[in-house]
VEXPA-111593 format. One record per residue (C-alpha): y, x, z; residue in one letter. Coordinates in steps of 0.02 Angstrom, whole numbers, padded with zeros to 5 digits, always signed. Layout:
N
YXZA;...
This chain:
993
+04360+05207+05551M;+04232+05130+05432K;+04139+04965+05439F;+04003+04902+05325G;+03907+04742+05295L;+03848+04773+05117L;+03682+04833+05184G;+03634+04852+05367P;+03780+04815+05484L;+03877+04976+05507H;+04022+05028+05619A;+04087+05205+05634Q;+04243+05266+05723I;+04298+05446+05742A;+04139+05509+05657E;+04021+05422+05777R;+03925+05260+05766A;+03983+05117+05875V;+03847+05056+05993Q;+03839+04867+06001L;+03774+04781+06157N;+03639+04671+06083G;+03624+04548+05939P;+03766+04436+05997R;+03897+04571+05975Q;+03819+04613+05808A;+03835+04432+05752K;+04017+04424+05808M;+04059+04585+05718L;+03972+04526+05560A;+04064+04359+05564A;+04233+04444+05588L;+04198+04572+05451L;+04142+04445+05322I;+04309+04355+05343D;+04414+04511+05376A;+04603+04481+05379N;+04574+04295+05397R;+04562+04188+05554I;+04381+04156+05602V;+04377+03993+05698T;+04289+03969+05862M;+04181+03834+05782E;+04116+03956+05653R;+04081+04090+05783L;+03982+03964+05885V;+03883+03917+05730A;+03849+04100+05694V;+03792+04133+05872M;+03669+03988+05885W;+03557+03927+05744D;+03511+03772+05844S;+03614+03664+05961A;+03744+03767+06053A;+03751+03762+06245P;+03895+03682+06340A;+03960+03856+06380T;+03960+03911+06198A;+04147+03944+06186V;+04148+04049+06343R;+03998+04150+06284Q;+04080+04183+06116V;+04240+04238+06203Q;+04137+04356+06314D;+04046+04427+06163A;+04208+04459+06067V;+04289+04537+06221S;+04140+04652+06243G;+04144+04698+06059L;+04330+04736+06070R;+04302+04847+06223R;+04166+04945+06134N;+04275+04973+05981L;+04426+05027+06084V;+04318+05144+06186A;+04267+05230+06024C;+04449+05253+05973G;+04494+05094+05880A;+04668+05020+05908P;+04676+04871+06025R;+04755+04770+05885S;+04599+04788+05775L;+04538+04618+05835I;+04679+04499+05876S;+04666+04330+05960T;+04733+04189+05853R;+04757+04004+05883R;+04583+03932+05873G;+04491+04095+05841G;+04501+04282+05806Y;+04554+04395+05663E;+04500+04573+05621M;+04628+04680+05529H;+04557+04804+05404L;+04605+04889+05242T;+04492+04911+05090P;+04466+05092+05142A;+04395+05033+05309Q;+04275+04895+05253L;+04151+04906+05110D;+04168+04721+05067L;+04357+04734+05044L;+04334+04891+04941E;+04202+04804+04835F;+04317+04657+04800E;+04463+04773+04765H;+04365+04869+04634E;+04302+04706+04556R;+04483+04649+04540Q;+04530+04813+04457L;+04388+04788+04335A;+04446+04612+04296G;+04623+04671+04262R;+04573+04818+04155S;+04601+04801+03967A;+04492+04950+03920A;+04301+04929+03931P;+04283+05108+03991L;+04401+05076+04138D;+04308+04914+04174T;+04142+05005+04183A;+04212+05140+04298V;+04285+05010+04416A;+04123+04910+04420L;+04025+05069+04460R;+04143+05104+04605R;+04116+04926+04664A;+03926+04946+04659L;+03938+05110+04754S;+03997+05012+04906C;+03822+04938+04930W;+03686+05013+05039R;+03557+04874+05019G;+03554+04686+05041N;+03702+04618+05139A;+03680+04600+05328L;+03495+04632+05310V;+03478+04669+05497D;+03579+04522+05567V;+03486+04362+05606S;+03595+04207+05587S;+03566+04060+05471R;+03752+04036+05445V;+03774+04220+05399L;+03619+04213+05288E;+03712+04089+05177I;+03858+04209+05162D;+03742+04357+05136A;+03653+04264+04996A;+03821+04230+04915R;+03868+04415+04927L;+03700+04471+04858N;+03725+04353+04711E;+03896+04432+04681R;+03818+04605+04686R;+03686+04556+04559A;+03817+04477+04446A;+03925+04633+04459T;+03777+04745+04420H;+03731+04640+04269K;+03911+04639+04208E;+03924+04827+04229C;+03766+04860+04130L;+03823+04743+03992A;+03990+04833+03977V;+03905+05003+03976E;+03783+04943+03845L;+03929+04892+03736D;+04002+05066+03763L;+03848+05144+03685G;+03766+05199+03847R;+03599+05120+03804H;+03498+05270+03861R;+03579+05273+04032E;+03557+05088+04073V;+03372+05066+04028I;+03302+05113+04199D;+03425+05001+04292E;+03394+04855+04176L;+03206+04877+04199T;+03225+04873+04389D;+03343+04724+04379L;+03223+04624+04272L;+03084+04664+04395R;+03192+04589+04534E;+03243+04438+04430H;+03094+04404+04315P;+03167+04243+04244Y;+03339+04312+04200D;+03347+04304+04011E;+03518+04389+04006D;+03445+04546+04085V;+03295+04539+03968A;+03411+04525+03820Q;+03512+04678+03874H;+03352+04778+03903L;+03282+04732+03732M;+03443+04788+03647V;+03449+04951+03745A;+03268+04994+03703L;+03293+04950+03521Y;+03446+05062+03509R;+03344+05205+03581C;+03216+05185+03442G;+03090+05102+03559R;+03067+04944+03456Q;+02889+04914+03516G;+02939+04919+03699E;+03083+04799+03664A;+02959+04676+03587L;+02843+04698+03738Q;+02986+04647+03855V;+03005+04487+03756Y;+02820+04451+03756E;+02803+04479+03945R;+02950+04363+03979L;+02881+04230+03859R;+02713+04230+03948R;+02795+04226+04121T;+02902+04076+04075L;+02757+03985+03996A;+02629+04020+04133D;+02741+03994+04285E;+02874+03871+04226L;+02801+03790+04072G;+02953+03828+03962V;+02996+03938+03813D;+03133+04070+03802P;+03304+04007+03753T;+03348+04000+03567P;+03467+04148+03590A;+03328+04260+03655L;+03208+04200+03520Q;+03340+04243+03390A;+03360+04419+03462L;+03172+04441+03456H;+03173+04397+03271Q;+03318+04516+03237R;+03223+04660+03318I;+03068+04618+03216L;+03169+04627+03055T;+03270+04780+03107G;+03439+04694+03097D;+03569+04834+03065P;+03699+04737+03166A;+03605+04789+03322L;+03646+04971+03291T;+03727+05056+03440A;+03915+05091+03443P;+03976+05268+03467D;+03946+05319+03649P;+04099+05320+03761A;+04142+05482+03851P;+04123+05496+04038A;+04284+05459+04133R;+04362+05613+04209A;+04476+05524+04332S;+04342+05421+04418A;+04267+05527+04558P;+04085+05498+04596A;+04044+05407+04758P;+03987+05508+04906A;+03798+05531+04913P;+03778+05424+05070D;+03861+05277+04984S;+03768+05288+04818A;+03728+05121+04735P;+03552+05054+04732A;+03554+05072+04541H;+03638+05214+04447R;+03633+05258+04262P;+03515+05398+04215S;+03589+05572+04227D;+03615+05630+04049T;+03722+05782+04085S;+03586+05894+04017S;+03585+05798+03855E;+03775+05792+03832R;+03856+05934+03929P;+04021+05896+03845D;+04039+05736+03943T;+04026+05806+04119V;+04168+05735+04225A;+04307+05846+04285A;+04381+05837+04460G;+04499+05697+04510P;+04661+05695+04413T;+04820+05664+04514M;+04952+05547+04445A;+05093+05667+04485L;+05234+05677+04521P;+05241+05560+04671V;+05416+05490+04704R;+05413+05401+04873Q;+05580+05442+04954L;+05673+05292+05024P;+05839+05239+04950L;+05984+05349+04998D;+06120+05277+05112V;+06264+05239+04992P;+06399+05272+05123D;+06325+05433+05192F;+06463+05545+05260V;+06481+05717+05337G;+06338+05819+05411R;+06385+05964+05298S;+06325+06096+05421A;+06157+06013+05449A;+06133+05985+05262L;+06171+06168+05226A;+06049+06226+05359E;+05910+06114+05291I;+05943+06172+05113A;+05932+06354+05167G;+05769+06327+05260L;+05691+06238+05110L;+05747+06369+04985D;+05592+06459+04926G;+05689+06619+04887E;+05783+06628+05053A;+05724+06760+05179P;+05733+06637+05324N;+05636+06499+05234R;+05536+06383+05349A;+05394+06274+05284P;+05422+06144+05422V;+05593+06078+05476V;+05607+05957+05623V;+05769+05858+05644V;+05779+05807+05827V;+05902+05685+05906G;+05925+05531+06012G;+05915+05352+05949P;+06051+05301+05829G;+06115+05475+05783V;+06059+05455+05601G;+05905+05568+05590K;+05818+05467+05454S;+05978+05449+05352C;+06008+05637+05358L;+05830+05684+05310V;+05823+05558+05167T;+05989+05624+05099H;+05935+05805+05118A;+05767+05771+05034A;+05851+05691+04886R;+05967+05839+04867L;+05816+05956+04870A;+05711+05861+04742R;+05741+05989+04606G;+05652+06123+04707S;+05494+06015+04720F;+05452+05960+04542P;+05276+05899+04588D;+05346+05758+04694G;+05400+05697+04864Q;+05284+05607+04985L;+05356+05493+05121Y;+05259+05434+05276L;+05328+05332+05420N;+05232+05380+05577L;+05314+05240+05680A;+05301+05336+05844A;+05433+05229+05930T;+05350+05064+05881S;+05221+04968+05983D;+05082+05040+05874E;+05110+05220+05817P;+05019+05260+05655R;+04854+05349+05669D;+04852+05517+05576P;+04688+05469+05494G;+04767+05313+05420L;+04918+05414+05366M;+04804+05538+05277L;+04718+05394+05188A;+04888+05329+05133E;+04936+05501+05070A;+04772+05523+04977L;+04794+05355+04892R;+04966+05409+04837A;+04882+05563+04763L;+04761+05452+04662S;+04613+05465+04780I;+04547+05294+04829A;+04397+05195+04889G;+04240+05287+04938S;+04315+05451+04877A;+04418+05455+05038I;+04311+05540+05174P;+04283+05453+05340N;+04316+05600+05456A;+04493+05653+05500L;+04454+05836+05473S;+04378+05801+05301E;+04529+05698+05250R;+04647+05835+05305A;+04547+05966+05210A;+04548+05861+05050L;+04735+05830+05071Y;+04770+06016+05088R;+04658+06055+04940S;+04750+05933+04828L;+04919+06010+04871L;+04869+06192+04848V;+04967+06272+04706D;+05082+06119+04706R;+05267+06114+04747R;+05289+05955+04847M;+05405+05897+04986L;+05327+05794+05125V;+05441+05686+05235V;+05367+05627+05402L;+05484+05500+05481D;+05483+05451+05667D;+05352+05573+05729A;+05299+05563+05911G;+05197+05718+05953H;+05120+05869+05872A;+04944+05796+05863D;+05012+05657+05752Q;+05092+05784+05634V;+04971+05931+05625L;+04841+05849+05510P;+04981+05804+05388L;+05046+05981+05362L;+05000+06041+05186P;+04979+06227+05223G;+05025+06274+05043A;+05162+06403+05010D;+05246+06294+04880G;+05261+06142+04993C;+05384+06101+05132A;+05391+05968+05268V;+05543+05875+05339L;+05513+05785+05504I;+05618+05669+05612T;+05579+05650+05796S;+05659+05603+05961R;+05569+05745+06048T;+05547+05931+06017L;+05385+05973+05927L;+05369+06151+05988T;+05181+06155+05958Q;+05204+06155+05770L;+05178+06332+05705P;+05326+06404+05611G;+05433+06247+05631A;+05623+06258+05641R;+05715+06127+05744H;+05887+06057+05705I;+05970+05966+05849D;+06072+05822+05778L;+06219+05757+05880D;+06345+05618+05851V;+06473+05626+05710L;+06633+05726+05723S;+06791+05620+05744P;+06837+05647+05561A;+06663+05598+05500E;+06660+05446+05614A;+06827+05384+05545R;+06768+05412+05366E;+06610+05308+05398L;+06709+05169+05484F;+06841+05165+05345T;+06709+05161+05208G;+06626+05006+05282I;+06776+04908+05348V;+06897+04951+05206G;+07043+05070+05194R;+07178+04936+05195Q;+07121+04858+05360R;+07108+05029+05443V;+07278+05087+05381E;+07358+04926+05445R;+07294+04961+05622E;+07256+05149+05635P;+07272+05156+05825D;+07154+05009+05846E;+07029+05099+05731A;+07038+05256+05837D;+07012+05154+05996A;+06859+05068+05922I;+06783+05234+05870L;+06818+05304+06042D;+06726+05156+06120C;+06580+05189+06001C;+06572+05370+06055G;+06557+05421+05870N;+06375+05366+05873L;+06330+05316+05693P;+06227+05162+05743L;+06365+05095+05857A;+06495+05124+05720I;+06388+05029+05595R;+06368+04882+05718I;+06555+04873+05753A;+06597+04891+05568S;+06470+04758+05525G;+06551+04636+05646K;+06719+04663+05562L;+06645+04650+05388T;+06563+04485+05433G;+06727+04419+05506R;+06863+04461+05379P;+06990+04352+05472A;+06976+04461+05627W;+07104+04594+05660S;+07040+04761+05724L;+07130+04721+05887R;+07010+04576+05917V;+06859+04688+05911L;+06944+04825+06011R;+06985+04701+06149E;+06805+04639+06151R;+06726+04811+06169I;+06861+04898+06270E;+06789+04831+06433D;+06630+04929+06472E;+06548+04777+06548S;+06560+04691+06377R;+06534+04840+06266R;+06346+04857+06278L;+06323+04672+06245A;+06433+04687+06090E;+06355+04847+06025L;+06180+04820+06095R;+06155+05004+06135I;+06157+05115+06289G;+06052+05166+06439D;+06048+04998+06528L;+05886+04898+06534S;+05866+04734+06443V;+05884+04636+06603R;+06040+04728+06657A;+06114+04707+06483S;+06076+04522+06483V;+06149+04499+06657E;+06309+04590+06608L;+06321+04480+06454S;+06292+04321+06553L;+06442+04360+06665R;+06553+04348+06512L;+06478+04189+06440L;+06538+04012+06471P;+06428+03909+06584A;+06362+03800+06443D;+06300+03954+06348A;+06212+04021+06504V;+06131+03851+06529R;+06079+03844+06346A;+05999+04016+06356L;+05903+03971+06514S;+05838+03808+06438L;+05795+03890+06272L;+05679+04004+06368G;+05578+03852+06424L;+05535+03805+06244L;+05416+03951+06220G;+05399+04096+06100A;+05438+04006+05939Y;+05562+04025+05797T;+05670+03871+05820L;+05789+03767+05715P;+05970+03765+05771G;+05974+03580+05815W;+05870+03604+05975V;+06020+03662+06077V;+06109+03494+06057G;+05975+03388+06144P;+05941+03528+06268L;+06122+03517+06330L;+06140+03332+06288D;+06295+03364+06184R;+06337+03350+05999S;+06412+03525+05976D;+06257+03621+06029G;+06260+03735+05878E;+06430+03801+05929Q;+06354+03855+06093V;+06211+03932+05995L;+06339+04032+05894D;+06405+04102+06057T;+06231+04161+06103L;+06205+04236+05930V;+06369+04330+05939D;+06318+04396+06109A;+06155+04460+06031S;+06053+04359+06154L;+05981+04247+06018V;+05931+04320+05850R;+05963+04235+05685L;+05800+04284+05602T;+05803+04202+05431A;+05841+04049+05328T;+05688+03940+05302D;+05627+03860+05141A;+05735+03707+05178L;+05892+03814+05187G;+05905+03797+05377E;+05942+03948+05489P;+05804+03996+05611R;+05833+04071+05783Y;+05724+04164+05905R;+05739+04240+06077L;+05670+04414+06097H;+05521+04402+06213D;+05603+04504+06351L;+05764+04403+06340I;+05662+04244+06344R;+05579+04306+06503T;+05749+04335+06578C;+05803+04162+06522A;+05656+04082+06612V;+05705+04176+06770E;+05883+04113+06752I;+05818+03935+06735A;+05712+03946+06892A;+05852+03889+07013P;+05893+03736+06907L;+05833+03569+06973A;+05660+03523+06907T;+05722+03350+06858A;+05861+03426+06753D;+05740+03541+06663K;+05618+03399+06635R;+05756+03288+06563D;+05807+03427+06443A;+05627+03448+06384I;+05608+03260+06359V;+05766+03254+06253R;+05705+03393+06138V;+05530+03319+06123L;+05605+03149+06087S;+05695+03222+05936V;+05535+03306+05877W;+05445+03138+05890L;+05579+03049+05792D;+05573+03180+05655L;+05383+03175+05650V;+05386+02986+05629R;+05517+02994+05492R;+05425+03133+05403G;+05259+03041+05410T;+05342+02886+05336D;+05388+02992+05184R;+05215+03063+05158L;+05087+02979+05044P;+05010+02831+05132G;+04882+02869+05264G;+04796+02766+05398L;+04791+02896+05537L;+04968+02866+05598A;+04957+02757+05752A;+05072+02617+05808A;+05218+02673+05915H;+05189+02696+06099G;+05317+02693+06238S;+05380+02874+06220A;+05568+02892+06199P;+05641+02936+06029R;+05807+03020+06000R;+05885+03034+05828A;+05988+03173+05753L;+06138+03124+05646P;+06085+03036+05485D;+06155+03173+05375A;+06051+03304+05467V;+05894+03199+05457V;+05916+03169+05270E;+05938+03355+05241R;+05783+03399+05341L;+05677+03261+05265M;+05726+03288+05084A;+05556+03373+05069D;+05443+03299+05203A;+05295+03411+05164F;+05410+03562+05165G;+05479+03512+05335W;+05305+03494+05409F;+05252+03661+05333D;+05404+03747+05408T;+05384+03671+05581E;+05195+03680+05589R;+05189+03803+05735D;+05331+03715+05826N;+05241+03548+05816L;+05089+03617+05905L;+05206+03702+06026G;+05291+03535+06060A;+05123+03456+06103V;+05082+03598+06222K;+05255+03587+06301L;+05231+03400+06330A;+05060+03431+06407V;+05127+03570+06519D;+05263+03455+06585W;+05145+03308+06614G;+05223+03203+06475L;+05061+03122+06415D;+05143+02982+06314E;+05249+03105+06215L;+05099+03221+06196A;+04985+03092+06115W;+05120+03016+06005E;+05173+03187+05940L;+04991+03231+05907T;+04947+03069+05821A;+05105+03079+05718G;+05054+03244+05639T;+04878+03186+05593A;+04931+03119+05422T;+05007+03288+05378Y;+04854+03382+05440Y;+04745+03263+05338D;+04837+03297+05175H;+04846+03485+05204R;+04666+03499+05272C;+04730+03590+05427L;+04576+03555+05530Y;+04605+03688+05662Q;+04781+03629+05701D;+04718+03450+05700W;+04580+03485+05825Q;+04684+03599+05937H;+04826+03473+05956G;+04710+03325+05981H;+04607+03414+06114R;+04763+03464+06211L;+04837+03289+06207A;+04669+03203+06239L;+04643+03299+06401D;+04818+03250+06458A;+04796+03066+06408A;+04630+03052+06498R;+04697+03136+06654A;+04842+03012+06657A;+04729+02861+06626G;+04822+02827+06462N;+04697+02713+06372A;+04800+02676+06214P;+04836+02859+06186G;+04656+02908+06221T;+04590+02781+06094S;+04707+02845+05958V;+04662+03027+05989L;+04476+02991+05991L;+04493+02902+05824R;+04586+03052+05750G;+04448+03169+05811L;+04318+03050+05738G;+04393+03066+05565Q;+04402+03254+05586L;+04217+03262+05636H;+04173+03162+05479I;+04265+03287+05370Y;+04170+03427+05456Q;+03999+03341+05434D;+03981+03322+05624E;+03919+03143+05616F;+03841+03132+05788D;+04004+03187+05869R;+04100+03069+05758A;+03991+02923+05812T;+04015+02960+05996R;+04204+02974+05993V;+04227+02825+05876L;+04119+02712+05984E;+04224+02764+06134S;+04383+02729+06035S;+04322+02554+05988I;+04283+02513+06169E;+04458+02566+06223L;+04538+02470+06079C;+04451+02312+06134R;+04503+02340+06314D;+04686+02361+06263T;+04687+02229+06125G;+04723+02354+05986D;+04652+02260+05837K;+04719+02379+05705R;+04644+02528+05796G;+04479+02437+05813E;+04474+02402+05626A;+04508+02583+05583L;+04377+02650+05703S;+04245+02527+05641V;+04287+02576+05461A;+04262+02759+05504M;+04094+02719+05583L;+04045+02633+05420S;+04072+02798+05331T;+03951+02882+05452V;+03823+02745+05421S;+03841+02761+05232R;+03827+02950+05232V;+03671+02943+05340Q;+03589+02815+05225G;+03602+02659+05335R;+03675+02551+05196D;+03652+02381+05277D;+03737+02441+05436E;+03876+02520+05334A;+03908+02359+05239L;+03910+02258+05399E;+04037+02374+05477R;+04150+02373+05324V;+04147+02182+05322E;+04186+02178+05509Q;+04332+02298+05491A;+04399+02207+05338L;+04397+02040+05429A;+04500+02114+05571I;+04624+02194+05451A;+04650+02034+05352V;+04672+01938+05514G;+04804+02061+05570E;+04891+02057+05401G;+04877+02246+05379D;+04875+02266+05190R;+04857+02456+05195H;+04692+02445+05288I;+04642+02299+05177E;+04669+02406+05021A;+04561+02546+05092Q;+04421+02432+05148L;+04422+02333+04985S;+04386+02498+04899C;+04248+02532+05025S;+04171+02363+04986M;+04172+02410+04802G;+04080+02571+04844V;+03948+02478+04943M;+03921+02350+04805R;+03909+02489+04677L;+03776+02574+04782M;+03679+02410+04784Q;+03688+02398+04595G;+03802+02244+04596E;+03921+02311+04464L;+04020+02153+04430D;+04054+02123+04613E;+04100+02307+04635A;+04226+02290+04493E;+04304+02140+04578S;+04328+02236+04740W;+04396+02391+04652F;+04517+02286+04551T;+04581+02201+04708G;+04600+02367+04799A;+04694+02441+04652L;+04811+02292+04643R;+04848+02303+04829L;+04879+02491+04824A;+04998+02473+04676E;+05092+02332+04764A;+05111+02443+04917L;+05170+02587+04805R;+05039+02696+04886D;+05007+02823+04748E;+04878+02916+04850H;+04775+02759+04881R;+04790+02715+04696V;+04715+02885+04653A;+04574+02861+04779V;+04529+02691+04703V;+04534+02763+04527L;+04416+02901+04580R;+04296+02771+04646R;+04321+02661+04493F;+04266+02806+04383S;+04089+02796+04452R;+04078+02614+04398L;+04134+02658+04221H;+04006+02797+04215D;+03868+02682+04276R;+03912+02562+04135R;+03895+02700+04006G;+04081+02726+03974D;+04113+02909+04019P;+04279+02912+03926D;+04350+02776+04039A;+04280+02868+04190A;+04366+03029+04140L;+04531+02939+04109R;+04527+02873+04287C;+04482+03044+04355L;+04618+03135+04259R;+04748+03016+04328Q;+04679+03035+04504A;+04672+03225+04490L;+04853+03233+04432A;+04907+03137+04587T;+04801+03238+04709F;+04860+03404+04637E;+05042+03348+04639E;+05022+03304+04823L;+04929+03468+04856A;+04783+03369+04930D;+04643+03496+04909E;+04508+03391+04989R;+04533+03241+04875C;+04553+03360+04728T;+04379+03424+04771G;+04307+03248+04776Y;+04384+03208+04606A;+04318+03369+04530L;+04145+03327+04596L;+04153+03162+04503E;+04215+03251+04345V;+04065+03367+04358G;+03948+03220+04376R;+04017+03135+04220V;+04004+03292+04114Y;+03830+03326+04183A;+03779+03153+04123G;+03837+03204+03950Q;+03737+03367+03959N;+03901+03464+03946D;+03847+03610+04055R;+04002+03718+04030D;+04133+03589+04079R;+04024+03516+04216A;+03993+03689+04288G;+04177+03734+04290R;+04225+03574+04381A;+04082+03586+04505L;+04111+03770+04547E;+04295+03736+04577R;+04251+03588+04688A;+04123+03692+04784A;+04256+03824+04817G;+04374+03693+04890L;+04237+03617+04998F;+04183+03790+05059H;+04362+03832+05107R;+04376+03675+05213H;+04203+03681+05291G;+04133+03528+05198D;+03951+03584+05191L;+03887+03417+05128Q;+03989+03404+04970D;+03975+03590+04936E;+03786+03572+04941A;+03796+03427+04818T;+03895+03536+04697C;+03769+03678+04703W;+03624+03558+04682Q;+03703+03483+04526L;+03740+03655+04456I;+03559+03705+04489G;+03497+03550+04398D;+03607+03593+04249L;+03541+03772+04248D;+03362+03710+04251A;+03393+03592+04106A;+03468+03737+04007A;+03319+03850+04043G;+03416+03967+04158V;+03283+03957+04291H;+03328+04107+04396D;+03505+04041+04419S;+03439+03866+04449A;+03328+03928+04588S;+03472+04022+04671Q;+03591+03874+04666H;+03461+03750+04729R;+03414+03868+04870E;+03597+03882+04917R;+03612+03692+04923A;+03454+03682+05027G;+03521+03805+05156M;+03681+03704+05173L;+03585+03541+05196W;+03473+03624+05324Q;+03627+03680+05421A;+03696+03502+05418I;+03530+03431+05476G;+03519+03550+05622E;+03700+03513+05669M;+03663+03327+05677N;+03479+03330+05731Q;+03426+03250+05566T;+03298+03302+05436V;+03344+03220+05272D;+03498+03282+05178P;+03646+03166+05197A;+03745+03094+05055R;+03916+03163+05007P;+04046+03116+05137S;+04195+03089+05023S;+04294+02937+05083P;
């Protein structure tokens, strides 16, 4: 399976090209590939699909296109999990060996980490070999064109870096042709011209080097009206005078361990072939980093199996007459196949000095491993990587066998399912052997010997049990130990489960466990093994549980497929000792203790099948009882959300309390959970969205909107726009359906702020105007002030300054009248911004000073940082960049401490502006590039465009005209995208609040 976007879009599975049904599927595939292994949001897919305004059915059409694409891929042999549906979008799962972009980035990273220039050059060459032309050259989408331009820039930068490194290695003859072509493509790039001049000079072609300079000088003068940079002029003079410092270093030898790319993936530019000139440098074949040592850790308490171990040792012995190259250990679940094979392999290591390879085929999992992927994994272990790994299964198998010929290696294939999964992985070399574990006979394997593994003998079972539980406990109750082992049937897995229970409960006597598992109806629940189905096992377990535990299990099933904190059982049952009931369920193996979270709290989860059974058990319960239980749990979530938001840095998105019930956990529990409010929100992020959905599903519109609005401050600080939008849309539909005007107004306002962050100003205007109308109908003055203030931001960004000022003044008057000092602090800062834009510096200073004083009095460190960031522009306007930078450093420290990436980006943008005003290109560029990266990550096209425009201006001022043109073009494409999104023509101003 191989995909490519570094050139024409390419998809190949099982040695055949994937046929895409039209340009829409091609666009979806390209969008998923360019963000492989990351969630691609529905909003981005819509933008990729339509260059202009999207139709009302856009989401449905995107879903249809992705579904069709998935069907085509699966039909060609791809796993169904290749494209997975995620909350708010889709994700495509690929490895570097399967996608040229990932391979390109991987090789670039290797180059960056390499300390030796020769290794760096080899890695960069492998990176360039991933390209087949310009990125996505055959896919028409303005959104993707921006990404393609970025990738093409990265390719050019990589190519230039590679040639520079090779030039430093003394390969001046080899790089001349590529540098000539590169300069033809980028005629203003003085770095490329400089490298070419040096290479020509070192080859004794001084006249041609001087001609390169003269052509570039004329081009710059005729077309741009500028001279070459001083550095290039100085190089020109050094060549004229024959500076001996320009003499070439000794040439570096070719690298033997870097296999050449396959011919069909050759780079667009390759150094000249000089093998005829220097035959001593011809590369040898790939060198394996042997021996490979991949065997898993041995089981420390391994016991018995002497007969099986002796049989395996005899079959692996190269001198034995009955030697078998393939040994298959077959047995049922839990008999210890993997433990035996690992132990036997470790004992046999001395006979296989070239190494031991271990591959888990995962045949009993939901997704058995494909033999092609397993071969790729094996080849990587044998030092073959990247484009050197063939695409076809047969070619990979042939290369694998070739690498192992004349080697003495042991290959362990764990959990094999069928012969077709194993056959490509058999070495075929006389010196190699294969150990396989499987639950089924693999009779189709030629020459394979099968060992049927049964349960332990009574003596071995007792030795295993005694080794885990402890000799003293067993000797105190020997009869009880025998009875327990008899109940376990000498099955190793069952013995380990029983022993583990006793180890985890040192106060238990063996009699306690024996009594619990002696009854067959309880035994399977205790040991979680046997022939019964999940449902039958659960039902048998439920018969032995107290009624409150059965009720808890049934109600837990209603909460959905989430990993939950332990406190939920208390409100579910409306009792204070809920966690004791939860312990009963954990001990019965009906609820799984999965982990301890970052806050030190245990996390619990129902297996999906058990959860399904739990929902069935809950079906006969009265609907009112189930609803009351759901309300109690959601009421606790709401209380925790409110308390957590109160501990976050000040924000204005949290709405006033509605009429939803709130239920508090004990103070000590709350203090423990809220010791790190951000950490709590991070941990419960999925559960909070699940709580909103649960409220919506049960028709609890008041709880739904209050839970949603309560999380907005957290989403704002963490820039979690997808969660923000998903929750708000869910709750908004419920609030509207219920005629809940207060909730609807709050949710519309939250969406309005989100649309502003995403540069969707027309949408923001519509929802904010609706919110204002509802606020006036319900008498919500605070909400009205906030919505009007947000509209003022839209007016300011779109250049309607008088309207913006009028709206700020209107909102400020409402806030002052209501006595809301938090809103007053924000709007006082906004007034300062407006006055600064009008050139009224003294009045702007007065507003900023007042806003800063208010924020400090409120102890709102985040608002203080925002005002300081705004204040910096005033200092810069007055010609005091040092004061501006002091404000910005203080603001940046606060934003970074709070992990507020968006405001960090805004502050870095201001830092870049200040340094740009001082003509400090290096420091300005670093700040602006970092800011652009943050804005790109969060979809802020407007401010990202501003960064690239400023960088382009700095490049132009420095005479780097090719780079200036690229950065300005990038900014222009972003502004064009914003204009089309909002039906406007002129670029908008930065949207930072």
